[in-house]
C-alpha positions in Angstrom: -6.4 -19.5 -17.4 -7.2 -16.0 -18.6 -5.0 -13.3 -17.4 -6.2 -9.9 -16.1 -5.5 -6.7 -17.8 -3.2 -5.8 -14.9 -1.2 -9.0 -15.4 -1.0 -8.4 -19.2 0.1 -4.8 -18.6 2.9 -6.2 -16.4 3.9 -8.4 -19.3 3.9 -5.4 -21.6 6.1 -3.6 -19.2 8.6 -6.5 -19.2 8.5 -6.8 -23.0 9.1 -3.0 -23.4 11.9 -3.1 -20.8 13.6 -5.9 -22.7 13.2 -4.0 -26.0 14.7 -0.8 -24.4 17.7 -2.9 -23.3 18.2 -4.3 -26.8 18.0 -0.8 -28.3 20.4 0.8 -25.8 22.9 -2.0 -26.5 22.4 -1.7 -30.3 21.2 -5.4 -30.4 19.0 -6.8 -33.1 15.7 -8.2 -32.0 12.3 -9.3 -33.4 9.4 -7.8 -31.6 7.2 -10.9 -32.0 9.9 -13.1 -30.6 10.3 -10.9 -27.6 6.5 -10.9 -27.0 6.3 -14.7 -27.4 9.2 -15.2 -24.9 7.3 -13.2 -22.2 3.7 -14.0 -23.3 3.7 -17.4 -24.9 -0.1 -17.3 -25.5 -1.0 -15.1 -28.4 -2.7 -12.0 -27.0 -4.1 -9.1 -29.0 -4.1 -6.7 -26.0 -0.4 -7.3 -25.4 0.4 -6.8 -29.1 -1.7 -3.6 -29.2 0.2 -2.0 -26.3 3.7 -3.2 -27.3 3.3 -2.3 -31.0 1.5 0.9 -30.1 4.2 2.1 -27.8 6.9 1.2 -30.4 4.9 3.0 -33.1 4.3 6.2 -31.1 7.6 6.1 -29.1 8.9 9.4 -30.4 5.6 11.2 -29.8 5.2 9.6 -26.3 8.8 10.5 -25.3 8.3 14.1 -26.5 5.2 14.4 -24.4 6.9 12.8 -21.4 9.8 15.2 -21.7 7.3 18.1 -21.7 6.1 17.1 -18.2 9.2 15.7 -16.6 10.3 18.6 -14.5 14.1 19.0 -15.0 14.4 15.5 -16.4 14.2 13.7 -19.7 12.7 10.2 -20.2 16.1 8.8 -21.1 17.4 9.6 -17.6 14.8 7.3 -16.0 15.4 3.6 -15.3 14.4 1.2 -18.1 11.5 -0.1 -16.1 10.3 3.4 -15.3 10.5 4.3 -19.0 8.4 1.3 -20.0 5.7 2.1 -17.3 5.5 5.8 -18.3 5.3 4.9 -22.0 2.5 2.4 -21.5 0.6 5.0 -19.4 0.9 7.8 -21.9 0.1 5.4 -24.8 -3.1 4.2 -23.0 -4.1 7.8 -22.2 -3.7 9.1 -25.8 -4.2 6.2 -28.1 -6.6 3.7 -26.5 -10.1 3.7 -25.2 -8.9 2.7 -21.7 -10.5 5.1 -19.2 -8.0 7.7 -18.0 -8.4 6.8 -14.3 -7.6 3.1 -15.2 -4.6 4.0 -17.3 -3.1 6.2 -14.6 -3.9 3.8 -11.7 -2.5 0.8 -13.5 0.8 2.7 -14.3 1.0 3.8 -10.6 0.4 0.2 -9.4 3.2 -1.1 -11.6 5.4 1.7 -10.3 4.6 0.7 -6.7 6.0 -2.8 -7.5 9.0 -1.9 -9.7 10.0 1.7 -8.9 10.8 3.7 -5.8 8.4 6.1 -4.2 9.8 9.2 -5.8 9.5 7.7 -9.3 6.0 6.4 -8.6 5.0 10.0 -7.7 6.7 11.4 -10.7 4.9 8.9 -13.0 1.6 9.8 -11.4 2.3 13.5 -11.8 3.3 13.2 -15.5 0.3 11.1 -16.4 -2.1 13.4 -14.5 -0.7 16.4 -16.4 -1.0 14.5 -19.7 -4.6 13.7 -18.9 -5.5 17.3 -17.9 -3.6 19.0 -20.7 -3.8 16.6 -23.6 -6.8 14.2 -23.1 -9.4 16.2 -21.2 -9.3 19.2 -23.6 
């Protein structure tokens, strides 16, 4: 059964969460193995998001830090980091409509984050859209 983009984004978030844990604990990992553990069916969309976030992580984090008022991305929870990185990646590096990228990130945050973090993610993505994408 085919999965929706929302379900696949959730898998991407879990994969990126897992990778963040490995990196913070200085553990070796293979990206393809982490992907196949979470998403056993080969999916190009999942690979595009996961590899895209990994490839542009430094740029994404720099942009996030510009808009996190009094915070840095490394102070967020690992789940929140994954959601924010996916949102910024989709806004800047994919053809996903901005409203969809922002809404999907907020919907994930509703499930996995508290209300204040959800609002912060929404605010950061809104600023990225208006100041980086819309120009």
